[in-house]
C-alpha positions as CSV (number, residue, x, y, z in Angstrom):
1,M,26.0,15.7,-57.9
2,P,22.5,17.2,-57.6
3,I,19.4,15.0,-57.9
4,I,17.9,15.7,-61.3
5,L,14.4,14.6,-62.1
6,D,12.8,14.0,-65.5
7,H,9.3,15.2,-66.3
8,Q,7.7,12.1,-64.7
9,L,9.4,12.6,-61.4
10,R,11.9,9.8,-62.1
11,E,15.4,10.5,-61.0
12,Q,17.8,10.5,-63.9
13,I,20.3,7.8,-63.0
14,P,23.4,8.0,-65.2
15,H,24.7,4.4,-64.7
16,R,25.2,2.4,-67.9
17,A,22.6,-0.3,-67.4
18,A,24.0,-2.7,-70.0
19,E,27.5,-2.6,-68.5
20,F,27.1,-2.3,-64.7
21,P,23.7,-1.2,-63.4
22,V,24.8,0.2,-60.1
23,S,25.3,3.8,-59.1
24,Y,26.9,5.2,-55.9
25,Y,26.2,8.7,-54.5
26,H,27.4,10.6,-51.4
27,D,27.4,14.2,-50.1
28,E,24.3,15.0,-52.0
29,L,22.6,16.7,-49.1
30,A,25.3,19.4,-49.0
31,E,24.1,20.7,-52.3
32,L,20.4,20.9,-51.3
33,P,18.7,23.8,-49.4
34,D,17.9,22.9,-45.8
35,W,19.7,19.6,-46.5
36,A,16.5,18.0,-47.8
37,G,16.0,16.2,-51.1
38,P,13.0,16.5,-53.5
39,V,10.3,13.8,-53.7
40,H,11.1,11.5,-56.6
41,W,11.0,7.9,-57.7
42,H,13.0,5.5,-59.9
43,P,12.6,1.9,-61.0
44,D,15.9,1.0,-59.3
45,F,16.2,-0.3,-55.7
46,E,17.8,2.2,-53.3
47,I,19.9,1.5,-50.2
48,A,20.9,4.5,-48.1
49,T,22.8,4.8,-44.8
50,A,22.7,7.6,-42.2
51,A,26.5,8.0,-41.7
52,R,26.7,10.3,-38.7
53,S,23.4,12.3,-38.3
54,V,19.7,11.7,-37.8
55,L,17.8,11.5,-41.1
56,E,14.2,11.3,-42.0
57,Y,13.2,9.2,-45.0
58,Q,9.7,9.7,-46.4
59,V,8.5,6.7,-48.4
60,G,5.0,7.2,-49.7
61,Q,3.2,8.8,-46.8
62,Q,5.3,7.1,-44.1
63,H,8.1,8.9,-42.3
64,I,11.0,6.8,-41.0
65,T,13.8,8.1,-38.7
66,L,17.3,6.8,-39.3
67,E,19.8,7.1,-36.5
68,A,23.5,7.2,-37.4
69,G,24.5,3.7,-38.6
70,D,21.0,2.7,-39.7
71,S,20.3,1.7,-43.3
72,I,17.1,1.6,-45.4
73,F,16.2,-0.4,-48.5
74,I,13.6,1.3,-50.7
75,N,11.7,-0.8,-53.2
76,G,11.6,0.3,-56.9
77,N,9.0,2.9,-58.1
78,M,8.3,4.2,-54.6
79,L,7.9,8.0,-54.1
80,H,10.5,9.0,-51.5
81,R,12.7,11.8,-50.2
82,V,15.2,12.4,-47.4
83,R,16.0,15.3,-45.1
84,Q,18.4,15.8,-42.3
85,L,17.0,16.3,-38.8
86,S,20.2,17.0,-36.8
87,G,23.9,17.8,-37.1
88,E,26.0,20.8,-37.7
89,S,27.1,19.7,-41.2
90,P,25.4,17.8,-44.0
91,D,25.5,14.0,-43.6
92,P,27.5,12.3,-46.4
93,I,24.6,9.7,-46.6
94,P,26.1,7.0,-49.0
95,I,23.4,5.8,-51.4
96,I,23.5,2.7,-53.6
97,L,21.1,2.6,-56.6
98,F,20.9,-0.6,-58.5
99,S,18.8,-2.6,-60.9
100,G,18.0,-6.2,-60.1
101,A,19.9,-7.0,-63.3
102,A,23.0,-6.3,-61.3
103,V,22.4,-9.6,-59.6
104,A,21.0,-11.6,-62.5
105,P,19.5,-11.0,-66.0
106,E,15.8,-10.3,-65.9
107,Q,14.9,-13.4,-67.9
108,S,16.9,-15.7,-65.7
109,T,15.6,-18.1,-63.1
110,I,17.5,-16.3,-60.3
111,Y,15.8,-13.0,-61.1
112,Q,12.3,-14.4,-61.5
113,K,12.6,-16.6,-58.4
114,Y,14.4,-14.4,-55.9
115,I,14.4,-10.8,-57.1
116,Q,11.0,-10.4,-58.6
117,P,9.0,-11.4,-55.5
118,V,10.7,-8.6,-53.6
119,A,10.3,-6.0,-56.4
120,Q,6.6,-6.9,-56.8
121,C,5.7,-7.0,-53.1
122,N,3.4,-3.9,-52.9
123,S,3.2,-4.3,-49.1
124,L,7.0,-3.9,-48.8
125,P,7.8,-0.3,-49.8
126,F,10.9,-0.2,-47.6
127,I,12.9,-2.3,-45.1
128,L,14.7,-0.7,-42.2
129,F,18.0,-2.1,-40.9
130,R,18.9,-0.8,-37.4
131,H,22.6,-0.8,-36.5
132,Q,21.8,-2.0,-33.0
133,D,19.7,-4.9,-34.1
134,S,21.9,-8.1,-34.1
135,A,19.5,-9.6,-36.7
136,H,20.5,-6.9,-39.1
137,R,24.3,-7.0,-38.4
138,A,25.2,-9.2,-41.4
139,I,23.2,-7.1,-43.9
140,N,24.6,-3.8,-42.5
141,R,28.1,-5.2,-42.9
142,L,27.3,-6.1,-46.6
143,I,25.9,-2.6,-47.2
144,Q,29.0,-1.0,-45.7
145,D,31.4,-3.1,-47.7
146,T,29.4,-2.5,-50.9
147,C,29.8,1.3,-50.3
148,R,33.5,0.9,-49.7
149,C,33.9,-1.1,-52.9
150,L,32.0,1.5,-55.0
151,R,33.9,4.4,-53.4
152,Q,37.4,2.9,-53.8
153,Q,36.9,1.0,-57.0
154,E,39.8,-1.3,-56.6
155,Q,40.5,-4.2,-58.9
156,C,37.5,-6.5,-59.5
157,Y,35.3,-4.2,-57.4
158,E,32.3,-4.9,-59.7
159,M,32.5,-8.6,-58.8
160,A,32.6,-7.8,-55.1
161,V,29.6,-5.4,-55.4
162,Q,27.6,-8.0,-57.4
163,R,28.5,-10.7,-54.8
164,N,27.4,-8.4,-51.9
165,L,24.1,-7.5,-53.6
166,S,23.4,-11.1,-54.3
167,C,23.9,-11.9,-50.6
168,I,21.7,-9.0,-49.6
169,F,18.9,-10.2,-51.9
170,E,19.3,-13.8,-50.6
171,A,18.8,-12.5,-47.1
172,L,15.8,-10.4,-48.2
173,F,14.2,-13.3,-49.9
174,C,14.7,-15.7,-47.1
175,Q,13.2,-13.3,-44.6
176,L,10.5,-11.9,-46.8
177,E,7.6,-13.1,-44.7
178,R,9.2,-11.8,-41.5
179,F,9.6,-8.2,-42.5
180,P,6.9,-5.8,-41.3
181,K,4.4,-5.2,-44.1
182,S,2.5,-2.0,-44.8
183,E,-0.2,-2.6,-47.3
184,A,-1.3,0.7,-48.9
185,T,-5.0,1.3,-48.9
186,R,-7.0,1.8,-52.1
187,V,-7.3,5.5,-51.1
188,Q,-3.6,5.9,-50.6
189,M,-2.8,4.2,-53.9
190,K,-5.3,6.4,-55.7
191,S,-3.9,9.5,-54.0
192,Q,-0.3,8.6,-55.1
193,I,-1.4,8.1,-58.7
194,R,-3.2,11.5,-58.6
195,L,-0.1,13.1,-57.2
196,Q,2.1,11.7,-59.9
197,K,-0.3,12.9,-62.6
198,M,-0.3,16.4,-61.2
199,L,3.4,16.6,-60.7
200,T,3.9,15.3,-64.3
201,Y,1.7,18.2,-65.5
202,I,3.8,20.6,-63.4
203,Y,7.0,19.3,-64.8
204,E,5.8,19.4,-68.4
205,H,4.2,22.9,-68.2
206,Y,6.3,24.8,-65.6
207,A,7.7,27.2,-68.2
208,Q,4.1,28.4,-69.0
209,P,1.5,30.2,-66.9
210,V,-0.1,27.4,-64.7
211,T,-3.2,27.7,-62.6
212,L,-4.3,25.6,-59.6
213,Q,-7.3,24.5,-61.7
214,E,-5.1,23.2,-64.4
215,I,-2.9,21.2,-62.0
216,A,-6.0,19.6,-60.4
217,G,-7.5,19.0,-63.8
218,A,-4.5,16.8,-64.7
219,A,-5.8,14.3,-62.2
220,H,-9.5,15.1,-62.8
221,I,-10.1,16.2,-59.3
222,S,-11.2,19.4,-57.6
223,R,-8.8,22.1,-56.4
224,S,-9.5,21.3,-52.8
225,E,-8.8,17.6,-53.3
226,A,-5.5,18.5,-55.1
227,G,-4.5,20.6,-52.1
228,R,-5.2,17.7,-49.7
229,C,-3.2,15.4,-51.9
230,F,-0.1,17.6,-52.1
231,H,-0.2,18.4,-48.3
232,A,-0.5,14.7,-47.5
233,Y,2.6,13.7,-49.4
234,L,4.7,16.9,-49.8
235,G,3.5,19.2,-47.0
236,C,2.9,22.1,-49.4
237,S,0.3,23.4,-51.8
238,P,0.3,22.6,-55.5
239,V,1.4,26.1,-56.3
240,D,4.3,25.9,-53.9
241,A,5.4,22.6,-55.6
242,L,5.3,24.4,-58.9
243,I,7.5,27.2,-57.7
244,Q,9.9,24.8,-56.1
245,Y,10.4,23.0,-59.4
246,R,10.8,26.2,-61.3
247,L,13.5,27.2,-58.8
248,Q,15.3,23.9,-59.1
249,T,15.3,24.2,-62.9
250,A,16.6,27.8,-62.7
251,R,19.4,26.7,-60.3
252,R,20.5,24.1,-62.8
253,L,20.4,26.6,-65.7
254,L,22.4,29.1,-63.6
255,S,25.1,26.5,-63.1
256,E,25.4,26.0,-66.8
257,K,26.2,29.8,-67.3
258,T,24.8,29.9,-70.9
259,L,21.7,32.1,-70.4
260,T,21.2,35.5,-69.0
261,L,19.2,36.0,-65.8
262,Q,16.3,37.4,-67.7
263,E,16.3,34.4,-70.1
264,I,16.4,31.9,-67.2
265,S,13.6,33.7,-65.4
266,A,11.4,33.6,-68.5
267,A,12.3,30.0,-69.3
268,C,11.3,28.9,-65.8
269,G,7.9,30.5,-65.9
270,F,8.5,33.6,-63.7
271,H,6.7,36.7,-64.8
272,S,9.5,39.0,-63.7
273,V,13.2,38.9,-62.8
274,G,12.5,40.7,-59.5
275,Y,9.9,38.1,-58.4
276,F,12.3,35.3,-59.5
277,S,15.2,36.8,-57.5
278,R,13.1,37.1,-54.3
279,K,11.8,33.5,-54.5
280,F,15.3,32.2,-55.3
281,K,16.8,34.0,-52.2
282,Q,14.0,32.7,-50.0
283,V,15.0,29.1,-50.8
284,Y,18.7,29.2,-51.5
285,G,19.8,32.1,-49.2
286,H,21.3,34.3,-51.9
287,T,20.1,36.0,-55.1
288,P,20.6,34.2,-58.4
289,R,23.3,36.9,-59.3
290,H,25.6,35.6,-56.6
291,G,27.2,32.3,-55.7
292,G,27.4,30.7,-52.3
293,D,26.9,27.5,-50.4
294,L,23.4,26.1,-50.0
295,G,23.6,25.0,-46.4
296,K,20.9,25.3,-43.8
């Protein structure tokens, strides 16, 4: 299923939190242009594994390369995205998204003593588990088994998943002081907050005419500072980010098949169907009037 973001850049995670706050995804890159996901964040923890290709995860401003078999744990509320660097087909990249409540209720001693210290560790945006590192072997096995349980959903699989996640967090807590820390500077923290404010403005006003001045004004900064902020995190200009989101929204509307091309173009803030079609083809490889795979 495609990654769908809300207006605050949070990923919309469909798991039923009160019942079993764990979601499992795979083969998402196959549906994305250039096999690259959008920058997003969510309060849930994320564990992802490079199944057979080389991937690059961006967490904040850091870029981490995952070889086949490597896994990464991403702390909650961290801006991140993934793209594939090698391979002739999209990596299945199994992803586990889960709330700490999957291990224990938030008001419990277990949550507050063992989960909260990890979740609130600002200097621990991610943890990398290399498949060739013997110290990571036990956690990598737990991650693989959790993916298998979520994929096969055999009898009592929820209990097995909860047990594995509990073991993973036990290992994280016990080794918390040993993991490499990357304390964000005050400038980086301010830059990320500014980016979130500007992206929120884009996501709330994309259907209307939007200027660079208005995007920058959402964070109370100059246009040049807005450009530096977007390039630092996204590698593109604010206007390019606006167009990308408009196209993402248009693609979703096209899949629903309830609106005409002209209605979709107008609803996504494009001033003409012709311009919309040209931009759509540049990104997805075909015009919005035609179907087709969205490979590299």
